[in-house]
C-alpha positions as CSV (number, residue, x, y, z in Angstrom):
1,M,0.0,0.1,0.0
2,N,1.4,3.6,-0.9
3,L,1.2,6.6,1.2
4,K,-1.7,8.3,-0.8
5,S,-3.7,5.1,-0.6
6,F,-2.8,4.3,2.9
7,L,-3.8,7.9,4.0
8,R,-6.9,7.8,2.0
9,T,-8.2,4.5,3.4
10,Q,-6.8,4.3,6.7
11,L,-7.6,7.8,8.4
12,P,-11.1,6.9,9.7
13,A,-9.4,3.9,11.7
14,F,-6.6,6.0,13.0
15,L,-8.8,8.9,13.8
16,L,-7.7,11.6,11.8
17,L,-8.1,14.9,13.7
18,A,-8.6,18.0,11.5
19,G,-8.9,21.5,12.8
20,S,-12.1,23.6,13.3
21,A,-12.6,27.3,12.8
22,H,-15.0,27.7,15.6
23,A,-14.1,28.3,19.2
24,Q,-13.4,25.0,21.0
25,T,-13.2,24.1,24.7
26,A,-11.6,21.2,26.3
27,V,-13.7,18.2,27.7
28,Q,-12.4,14.9,29.4
29,G,-13.9,11.9,31.0
30,T,-13.6,8.0,31.1
31,V,-15.5,5.5,29.1
32,L,-16.6,2.5,31.1
33,S,-18.3,-0.7,30.5
34,A,-22.0,-0.3,31.9
35,E,-21.9,-4.2,32.6
36,D,-18.8,-4.2,35.0
37,K,-17.6,-0.5,35.3
38,S,-14.4,-1.4,33.9
39,P,-12.4,1.1,31.7
40,L,-12.6,0.6,27.7
41,P,-9.1,1.3,26.5
42,G,-9.0,2.3,22.9
43,A,-12.8,3.5,22.8
44,T,-13.2,6.2,20.3
45,V,-14.8,9.5,20.9
46,V,-15.6,11.4,17.8
47,V,-17.3,14.7,17.2
48,E,-20.4,13.7,15.0
49,G,-20.2,14.8,11.5
50,T,-16.5,15.6,11.6
51,T,-13.2,13.8,11.4
52,R,-12.2,15.1,14.8
53,G,-11.7,12.6,17.8
54,T,-9.6,10.7,20.1
55,S,-9.2,7.6,21.7
56,A,-9.3,6.4,25.4
57,G,-6.1,5.6,27.0
58,A,-5.4,2.3,28.7
59,D,-7.4,3.5,31.8
60,G,-10.3,4.6,29.8
61,R,-9.7,8.3,30.1
62,Y,-9.9,10.5,26.9
63,A,-9.5,14.3,26.3
64,L,-10.5,16.4,23.2
65,E,-11.9,19.7,22.2
66,A,-15.4,20.6,21.0
67,V,-17.7,23.4,20.2
68,P,-21.0,23.8,22.5
69,G,-23.8,22.1,20.6
70,E,-21.7,19.4,18.9
71,V,-22.4,15.9,19.5
72,L,-19.9,13.5,20.9
73,V,-20.1,9.8,19.7
74,F,-18.7,7.3,22.1
75,S,-18.0,3.7,20.6
76,F,-16.1,0.7,21.3
77,V,-16.0,-2.9,19.5
78,G,-18.9,-5.1,20.9
79,F,-20.6,-2.1,22.7
80,E,-23.6,0.1,21.7
81,D,-22.6,3.8,20.7
82,R,-23.7,6.4,22.8
83,K,-24.1,10.0,21.8
84,V,-23.9,13.1,24.1
85,T,-24.7,16.5,23.4
86,Y,-21.7,18.9,24.4
87,S,-22.8,21.9,26.4
88,N,-19.4,23.4,27.8
89,Q,-19.2,20.5,30.5
90,T,-15.6,19.9,31.5
91,T,-16.1,16.4,32.4
92,I,-18.3,13.9,30.4
93,D,-18.2,10.3,31.8
94,V,-19.6,7.6,29.6
95,E,-20.9,4.0,30.2
96,L,-21.3,1.8,27.1
97,E,-23.9,-1.2,26.8
98,P,-22.7,-4.3,25.5
99,Q,-24.4,-5.2,22.2
100,S,-26.9,-8.0,22.2
101,N,-26.0,-8.7,18.7
102,S,-22.2,-8.6,19.2
103,L,-19.4,-9.6,16.9
104,D,-19.0,-13.4,16.2
105,E,-16.8,-14.9,18.9
106,V,-13.3,-13.3,18.8
107,V,-10.1,-15.5,19.5
108,V,-7.1,-13.8,20.9
109,M,-4.1,-15.4,19.2
110,G,-0.6,-14.3,19.9
111,Y,-0.9,-10.5,20.1
112,S,-3.9,-10.0,17.8
113,S,-7.4,-11.1,17.5
114,Q,-9.5,-12.9,14.7
115,R,-13.1,-14.0,14.2
116,K,-13.5,-17.8,14.9
117,T,-15.4,-18.1,11.7
118,E,-12.5,-16.7,9.7
119,L,-9.6,-18.8,11.5
120,S,-7.9,-21.2,9.1
121,S,-6.4,-23.0,12.1
122,A,-8.2,-25.5,14.0
123,V,-9.8,-24.2,17.3
124,V,-11.9,-25.5,20.0
125,S,-13.5,-23.6,22.7
126,L,-15.0,-25.0,25.7
127,D,-16.8,-23.1,28.5
128,G,-16.8,-23.4,32.3
129,E,-19.7,-25.9,32.6
130,Q,-18.1,-28.1,30.1
131,L,-15.0,-28.0,32.1
132,T,-16.3,-28.3,35.6
133,D,-18.5,-31.4,35.1
134,V,-15.3,-33.3,36.3
135,T,-14.3,-32.6,40.0
136,S,-10.4,-32.2,39.6
137,P,-7.7,-29.6,40.6
138,D,-6.0,-30.2,37.2
139,I,-7.0,-28.5,34.1
140,G,-5.6,-31.5,32.0
141,N,-8.1,-34.0,33.6
142,M,-11.0,-31.4,33.2
143,L,-10.2,-31.3,29.5
144,Q,-9.9,-35.1,28.8
145,G,-12.1,-36.4,26.1
146,K,-13.4,-33.1,25.2
147,A,-11.3,-31.9,22.3
148,A,-10.3,-33.7,19.3
149,G,-6.5,-33.9,18.7
150,V,-5.9,-33.1,22.4
151,L,-4.4,-36.3,24.1
152,V,-4.6,-36.1,27.9
153,Y,-3.0,-39.1,30.0
154,N,-1.7,-39.7,33.3
155,T,2.1,-41.0,33.7
156,S,1.6,-41.4,37.4
157,G,-1.1,-43.0,39.6
158,Q,0.1,-40.9,42.6
159,P,-3.0,-38.9,44.1
160,G,-2.7,-35.4,43.0
161,S,-0.4,-35.8,40.1
162,Q,-0.9,-33.7,37.0
163,A,-2.0,-35.1,33.6
164,T,0.2,-34.5,30.6
165,I,-1.3,-32.8,27.7
166,R,-0.2,-33.2,24.0
167,I,-1.8,-31.1,21.2
168,R,-1.5,-33.1,17.9
169,G,1.1,-35.4,19.4
170,T,4.8,-34.6,20.4
171,G,6.2,-31.9,18.2
172,S,9.8,-32.0,19.1
173,I,12.5,-34.7,20.0
174,T,14.5,-32.3,22.2
175,A,12.5,-29.3,23.0
176,A,9.5,-29.5,25.6
177,S,6.1,-30.4,24.0
178,D,3.9,-29.0,26.8
179,P,1.3,-26.5,25.8
180,L,1.8,-22.7,26.3
181,Y,-0.7,-21.2,28.6
182,V,-1.9,-17.7,28.0
183,V,-4.0,-16.3,30.9
184,D,-6.1,-13.3,30.2
185,G,-3.5,-12.4,27.7
186,I,-0.4,-13.1,30.0
187,I,1.8,-15.8,28.5
188,G,2.7,-18.3,31.0
189,G,0.2,-17.0,33.6
190,T,-1.1,-19.0,36.5
191,F,-4.6,-19.9,37.2
192,N,-7.0,-21.7,39.4
193,P,-8.6,-24.3,37.1
194,N,-11.9,-23.9,38.9
195,D,-12.0,-20.2,38.0
196,V,-11.7,-20.9,34.2
197,E,-14.7,-19.3,32.2
198,T,-13.6,-20.2,28.8
199,L,-10.7,-22.5,27.6
200,T,-9.7,-22.0,23.8
201,V,-7.2,-24.7,22.3
202,L,-5.2,-23.5,19.3
203,K,-4.2,-26.6,17.5
204,D,-1.8,-25.6,14.7
205,A,0.9,-23.0,13.9
206,G,-1.6,-20.8,11.9
207,A,-3.2,-19.7,15.4
208,T,-0.4,-17.1,16.0
209,A,-1.3,-15.4,12.8
210,A,-0.7,-11.5,13.4
211,D,-2.6,-10.5,10.3
212,A,-5.8,-11.5,11.7
213,V,-9.0,-9.6,10.4
214,F,-12.2,-9.1,12.2
215,T,-15.4,-7.2,11.4
216,G,-16.4,-4.1,13.6
217,P,-19.9,-3.1,14.7
218,D,-19.6,-0.6,11.8
219,G,-19.7,-3.9,9.2
220,K,-16.1,-2.8,8.1
221,K,-13.0,-5.1,8.5
222,Y,-10.0,-4.0,10.5
223,R,-6.6,-5.5,11.3
224,L,-3.2,-4.4,12.7
225,P,-1.1,-2.2,10.5
226,T,2.1,-3.5,9.0
227,A,5.4,-2.1,10.1
228,G,5.6,-0.6,6.7
229,E,2.3,1.3,6.8
230,L,3.6,2.6,10.2
231,N,6.8,3.5,8.7
232,L,4.9,5.8,6.3
233,L,4.2,7.8,9.4
234,L,7.6,7.7,11.0
235,P,11.4,6.7,10.3
236,M,12.9,3.7,11.9
237,Y,15.1,3.9,14.9
238,T,18.8,4.1,14.1
239,E,20.7,1.2,15.5
240,P,23.8,2.1,17.5
241,G,26.3,0.7,14.8
242,D,24.6,3.0,12.2
243,Q,24.4,6.4,14.2
244,P,26.9,9.0,12.7
245,D,29.0,11.2,14.9
246,I,27.8,14.8,15.0
247,D,30.0,16.9,16.8
248,G,30.7,14.4,19.2
249,K,27.0,13.1,19.8
250,K,25.2,10.2,18.1
251,G,23.0,11.0,15.0
252,Q,19.3,9.6,14.7
253,Y,17.5,9.1,11.4
254,C,14.4,9.7,13.2
255,P,12.8,12.8,15.1
256,W,14.8,13.4,18.3
257,W,13.9,16.7,19.7
258,N,14.9,16.8,23.4
259,D,18.2,18.6,23.7
260,N,18.0,19.4,27.4
261,A,21.2,18.5,29.1
262,S,19.6,17.4,32.4
263,T,18.0,14.2,30.3
264,N,20.2,14.0,27.1
265,T,23.7,14.5,26.3
266,S,24.4,12.2,23.6
267,L,21.6,12.1,20.8
268,V,20.6,14.4,18.2
269,T,18.5,14.4,15.1
270,V,20.4,14.0,11.7
271,E,19.7,16.9,9.6
272,T,21.6,16.0,6.5
273,P,20.0,14.0,3.5
274,F,19.7,10.3,3.8
275,T,18.2,7.6,1.9
276,E,15.2,6.0,3.4
277,T,13.9,2.4,2.3
278,I,10.6,0.8,3.8
279,Y,9.0,-2.7,3.1
280,L,5.2,-1.9,2.9
281,K,3.9,-5.6,3.2
282,N,4.1,-8.6,5.3
283,G,5.6,-11.7,3.7
284,E,6.5,-15.2,5.1
285,D,5.9,-15.8,8.7
286,N,4.8,-12.0,9.1
287,L,8.4,-10.8,8.5
288,P,8.7,-7.8,6.5
289,D,8.4,-8.6,2.5
290,K,11.8,-7.8,1.2
291,S,11.3,-9.7,-2.0
292,H,11.4,-6.5,-4.2
293,P,14.6,-5.0,-3.2
294,D,15.2,-3.3,-6.3
295,D,11.8,-1.5,-6.3
296,T,11.8,2.2,-5.4
297,D,8.2,3.2,-5.7
298,S,5.9,0.1,-5.6
299,E,3.3,-1.6,-3.5
300,Y,6.2,-3.8,-2.0
301,T,9.0,-1.2,-1.6
302,L,9.4,2.7,-1.3
303,K,12.9,4.1,-1.5
304,G,13.6,8.0,-1.6
305,Q,15.7,10.6,-0.1
306,S,14.5,12.2,3.0
307,Q,15.9,15.1,5.2
308,M,14.8,16.3,8.7
309,K,15.1,19.6,10.5
310,L,14.7,20.4,14.3
311,G,12.3,23.2,14.8
312,V,12.3,26.1,17.5
313,L,11.5,25.2,21.2
314,S,7.8,25.0,22.0
315,E,8.0,24.0,25.7
316,T,9.9,22.6,28.4
317,V,8.5,19.7,30.3
318,H,9.5,18.6,33.9
319,Y,9.0,14.8,34.3
320,Y,11.1,13.4,37.4
321,T,9.9,10.3,39.1
322,T,12.5,9.9,41.9
323,E,11.8,11.4,45.4
324,P,12.3,14.0,46.3
325,D,11.7,16.1,43.3
326,D,14.7,18.0,41.8
327,P,13.9,20.8,39.3
328,Q,17.4,20.7,38.0
329,K,16.6,17.0,36.7
330,G,14.3,15.6,34.6
331,N,13.5,18.3,32.3
332,Y,12.8,17.7,28.4
333,N,13.0,20.3,25.7
334,I,9.9,19.9,23.1
335,H,10.7,21.0,19.6
336,P,8.5,20.2,16.5
337,V,10.8,18.4,14.0
338,Y,10.3,18.7,10.2
339,A,10.9,16.5,7.3
340,V,10.7,16.0,3.5
341,R,10.4,12.4,2.8
342,F,10.9,10.0,-0.1
343,K,12.0,12.6,-2.7
344,G,12.2,11.2,-6.1
345,T,8.9,9.0,-5.6
346,S,5.1,9.3,-6.0
347,Q,5.1,9.5,-2.2
348,Y,7.0,12.8,-1.9
349,A,5.6,14.7,1.4
350,A,6.2,17.1,4.1
351,Y,6.0,16.1,7.6
352,R,5.6,17.6,11.2
353,W,6.2,15.5,14.3
354,E,5.7,17.0,17.8
355,S,4.7,15.8,21.4
356,C,1.8,18.0,22.5
357,R,0.0,18.6,25.6
358,I,-3.6,17.9,26.2
359,A,-5.4,21.1,27.6
360,D,-3.1,22.5,30.4
361,D,-1.6,19.4,31.7
362,P,1.9,18.9,30.5
363,L,2.1,15.4,31.7
364,E,-1.1,14.4,29.8
365,R,0.1,14.3,26.1
366,Y,-0.4,13.0,22.5
367,F,1.9,12.7,19.6
368,S,0.9,14.8,16.5
369,I,1.8,13.7,13.0
370,K,0.9,16.1,10.2
371,I,1.5,15.1,6.6
372,K,1.3,17.3,3.5
373,A,1.5,15.7,0.0
374,L,4.0,17.5,-2.3
375,P,4.1,17.3,-6.2
376,A,6.7,14.7,-7.3
377,D,8.5,17.6,-9.1
378,S,8.4,20.0,-6.1
379,E,11.4,21.9,-5.5
380,L,10.4,22.6,-1.8
381,T,13.1,21.6,0.9
382,V,12.9,20.9,4.6
383,D,14.1,24.6,5.2
384,D,11.0,25.8,3.2
385,V,8.8,23.8,5.4
386,A,10.2,24.0,8.9
387,D,8.7,26.7,11.2
388,N,6.6,27.9,8.4
389,V,3.4,28.8,9.7
390,S,1.5,29.6,6.5
391,F,2.7,26.5,4.9
392,W,1.2,24.4,7.9
393,R,-1.9,26.5,8.1
394,D,-3.9,24.0,5.9
395,G,-3.8,21.2,3.2
396,F,-2.4,18.8,5.6
397,I,-3.9,15.7,7.4
398,E,-3.1,15.0,11.1
399,F,-2.8,11.7,13.1
400,K,-3.0,12.1,17.0
401,F,-1.9,9.2,19.1
402,P,-2.8,9.4,22.8
403,A,0.1,8.9,25.5
404,S,-1.4,5.8,26.7
405,G,1.6,4.1,28.2
406,Y,2.1,0.1,28.1
407,Y,2.1,-2.9,30.5
408,A,5.5,-4.3,31.2
409,P,5.9,-8.3,30.8
410,E,6.2,-8.7,34.7
411,I,2.9,-7.0,35.4
412,G,0.1,-9.6,36.0
413,Q,-3.4,-8.4,35.6
414,P,-3.4,-5.0,33.8
415,T,-5.0,-2.1,35.8
416,P,-5.0,1.7,35.7
417,E,-2.7,1.5,38.5
418,N,0.3,-0.5,37.2
419,I,0.6,1.0,33.7
420,T,4.1,2.3,32.9
421,Y,4.7,6.0,31.4
422,R,0.9,6.6,31.2
423,G,0.7,10.2,29.9
424,V,4.0,10.8,28.4
425,N,4.7,7.7,26.2
426,G,2.6,6.0,23.4
427,Y,2.9,3.0,21.3
428,C,1.4,1.4,18.2
429,R,2.0,-2.2,17.7
430,S,2.1,-3.5,14.0
431,S,1.5,-7.0,12.7
432,S,5.3,-7.4,11.4
433,L,7.6,-9.6,13.4
434,W,11.2,-8.6,13.8
435,T,14.1,-10.8,12.7
436,G,14.0,-14.0,14.8
437,G,10.3,-13.6,15.4
438,S,10.8,-13.0,19.2
439,H,10.0,-9.2,18.6
440,V,7.5,-7.3,16.9
441,Y,7.6,-4.0,15.2
442,D,5.8,-0.8,16.9
443,L,5.5,3.1,16.5
444,R,6.4,4.8,19.7
445,F,7.1,8.4,21.0
446,S,8.3,9.6,24.4
447,L,9.4,13.1,25.8
448,N,12.8,12.5,24.0
449,N,11.8,11.4,20.5
450,A,9.6,9.3,18.3
451,H,10.5,6.3,16.1
452,M,9.5,3.0,14.8
453,D,11.4,0.2,16.8
454,H,10.8,-3.3,18.1
455,S,9.9,-4.9,21.5
456,A,9.2,-8.3,23.0
457,L,5.8,-9.8,22.2
458,D,5.0,-10.1,25.9
459,N,4.7,-6.2,26.4
460,K,1.0,-5.2,26.3
461,Y,0.1,-2.1,24.2
462,S,-3.2,-0.6,23.3
463,L,-4.1,-1.7,19.6
464,R,-4.7,0.8,16.9
465,L,-6.4,-0.9,14.0
466,V,-6.6,0.0,10.2
467,K,-9.4,-0.5,7.9
468,V,-9.1,-3.1,5.5
469,S,-9.2,-1.9,1.9
470,E,-12.5,-2.7,-0.1
């Protein structure tokens, strides 16, 4: 997918936010499930009839600006939409009712989801009643004889011994053949067998597909973006061995705006031209498809010249988590970073990246990505677009990603209290695996910088979905 088609088809799902000429005021609140009062992370809040909106963080909190009289539409997959007319309230908390005609059963696989009716791999689901018709403290004994292809047997007659479980036989001579348990999204999590409400058995390798597709309540199909699609929004992190020396500091071929000596003394944005190559599609095993290395402007590969420039200082943020507080430490300078990317291709465009505060709270932030398409023969340079207010007054599209933080691997059951970097860092996971398959590519931003990177599969991020092209 090229930049123009990606921006045209994916903006509704990524929540493109456009400006308004009317006086807007800030409103914030929390989106909860009416059923159990739990937060709905990733719930969308959109001003009806516009493309202005946002998404809720991991704790269900949101913030946006609206004009009195406008209608806010709250939505979340599997729940009924709710509309609230804005009349200068500072807080609007909303509870969404579960849909009675909800989606087909969604099966969580790896780090994504897929409708059960669309699975190419074999899946067996058992509910709590089916499992607990046998009195046993062992999940293996409770599962015995209830799932085709799942062999359960005892190797010991000792009371209390655990049953051995094999799914479609022993798959390795030297490696362990025991199944991997994923409990409430936690790989290797522990559980009480008698507390199990639903057990899903994934019986072949296809069950780890990261390019799952599901249908939303609007009838549209959605999926995770590929690394290449996210790379259209933001350059890749520069590995240490590729960082050029710039006046004694290490250069980054991605936006690095923080130049405050209290938090950064070694990294800077590279401001000289460089060649940028991205691979737009997934190939075998969900790795980036590099099967067309000689392409420069195709649906598989995009390769062109790019250049970035640091803008003027917009604010300094104090973020210091050690007690007692020290005003001389934990200070971050926030600059916008500008770029022209993919010169020499049909995807030539100007970019503006910036970490922005929500309302008046410097530690409640979102990441703004503005993109303005340029003619392929345009003579504009990065100097022409940097800090040029008139250039960025109109004609651009804007993505806003909330700083929703993430849950570290060692965190058990996620709660609003144990999220990491909520308010200052944000992430967007892709469907593309990194070399070796143990990590996955993602888009991320902080008070220092923004870039594409990779992280362990067991980190838990809020998912951002894209609409499947029709």
